[in-house]
C-alpha angles and dihedrals in degrees: 000000000000121000120215113233106200127160122247090248091052090048093051091049090054093045095051128208122300115246137172117307110343131182105214121210105237093210099066122187085241087077096050112122118239119245111294118220123229089247090064092053094049096058118054121202112251107234132187126189128209115194115041099196128121097294096040096050094040114034095026101025123038096024092050091049091050101040105031104033089126092060109033139040123199108227100171146007125202135190135150090230109072094196095051089044092060093044088049092055090052093048093048091047099229132131094206121130119276127216140188088191110075096194091051092051092051095046096045101040100033096205120199090211130032120200112208117204102149129122109308095245090060098050094094093057096048093042094048096040092043090056091048089053092054107266134122111228137234107191131189114230133296096053092202141345104232140023095256092057091046090054090051089057093045090052093046092053091052092045098048104030089228124130136231123210115200112208104230096167092173088075089063102054107110091231094058092038089056090055088055090052094047092051090052093046090069090236094140096031121232114356113242107166144358132212110202124174124173126195126200113196129227090265106046095024093050091051091070088061093052096056138054087281088081089077117077090209089061103037106019084240125279087293086075109019097048107012094052084076090057095042090051090054090051092049090049095045095044094038093209131098125257113254106184141357133206114187147177128197144162144175104235107142113033131040116027090006094072122109091232139357146198137184096261137342098259092056098037122117091207100065095119095052102035115095089201096058109139120194101203092180090071088069106068094195094052091043092055093047099044123012092038090055106032088102088077099055109004093240115154113205089188098052120161113270088216098055112140092233093068104119105165125099122257096193123043139169132181142178111214124193119202128208092245092056099259113141123209130200108199135177138172125197119188101194106052124142089235137031124235143068146263120217135176129184114203118204140173092257103031149323139265121211136185133175113190123186111193094180131029093015119198093228141026093243114140094211140069117231135220121193120204118196123194122207105251090000144087126281123247129212120213116189121201119195111241118247134201121256113039094339094318094305102112098073094043090052093049092045089057093046100045107027111076120237095015107159125238106205094153095052091240098144107103123206135182095291091053092046092049097049092048089055095040092063090057092042090051089049091055090049091047092054090050094049101031089228138098114271125215120226090212109089098026089095136351090274111113113208111241131211118228116172105194112144101092124124115248 
């Protein structure tokens, strides 16, 4: 992959000045791939996938087979569940070999790239071992669930010379990319603070409490599994490293707080009275992947959201201090009536706001809106057409990963350092709740937070 090194002045000239209400084309020429030589097309990248669940077979399986067949070739699939592994091969549409033994797959197929989409608490093993066995890595977020596992990955990268790409697709949605551009245009002056509040609804939010994500030992909690997405956006927007975190959190809605409970929805006697009843058999894809194959591992994809073993938080709040002085107020609620977020960037010369509802929207508008306020001036409205797949980010991310020589002018490609810092904020938040004190990022791993002051008007 080739990175584009353009100056700030060149970038601003390409971006253009903000004015009035503008409808921005989500497929900017900045994302256009450079000319691909015939040599690139002749040799496909050999790719293996470990973890053939919903995300692995969908986001990184079937869609890659259909859209990037000219660039990649699946040479092996691996999963601990043999039934789900075979269904995964069928859903992806490949005839490549399948394995329940990871080491055997790597040694026999010799992939150049390994895609890791397993349970979060196993990412560190597959990333590190995959590097040792000769592959570069594409990892789903979060990269790892605690600081020790992050350090293992950092050490493996240094030892092997291989790389790990963390798939932060939120960076690629045109709406969030436009915020990055506005911040760098100097429109609101020097950034001083950010208010960022994310809401998971009673459909998507509840789903985390049905699955293995409900266990902190599996997911690192929503501080890591979900919020690492948000923390990565903050790190990318602010372009400085987090320095310290003070956090609060509690489990007050799901788990032991429920009025009744069962083992899973299909076997529950409360299906007629529970608002969270989920009939997984109505979704053929999920049924084939999970209920049809739970006999192999006992995993229930439709677990009860009120199970007593739920030990992650469903409400969280944190104050994050960055090395460049920017302060962030962040919160995550997992039982909201709608899904989305509110964010505000406060600067020395103005403010930028956005309120995005991803479910139950208040209007039929097919765009997301950003509002820029100037101190002593008029506000401006910027409207970004909505795109499919995480706000239009999925395809742009995969284009950059799989199509050779695709430029990266917005610095969206995320490596191990990015993946680590996004997780470390959530890990520090967990530690802060346990201790009741702020926790420094410095010292959790060998990563030293850096100060980059960039939001000054030219």
